[in-house]
Phi, psi and omega in degrees: 000143177256126177258125180255122180243120179145212186196166171245141173217189183298341181264351178149189178256128181233089182229137165260127182251126178244123177274101185288342175288328179274326185299133179255005177072022184294331178085005179299327178293328180297314182282334181282331186285116180289343182262001176058047182279329189260157170215164173251126184214159176289139175277191182296344182252005178089358178282133177283123180220163175289148177211157173275134181301135181302327182293342180249353185302316184284353179226032187302321182289341178272333182272314183259127180286349184095167187296306185297310179297322180295316183289341176287335184251340187231135182290315181252112179249175178302324180291315185287332180273345180280102185290343182253006178054048182268357186243136171214160178239152176268351179234000000 
């Protein structure tokens, strides 16, 4: 299942997509994210998976710079540390 965290507005689509079928709940994205966007929490079935914190979902484009800008400044990003490729961004 894909969990979409974010929103669309007049300037674009701002979603972090987490594939919960692929996610193993390792938490590497939590420690890699400089903006502290992620947490590990149980899904609807009790499996621990990565999730975007509810407190940042409605302002995700202001908190998270997105994959390309983040990777230009930081060596280890949520994408690079996720060994199962469960994370993607729409911007």
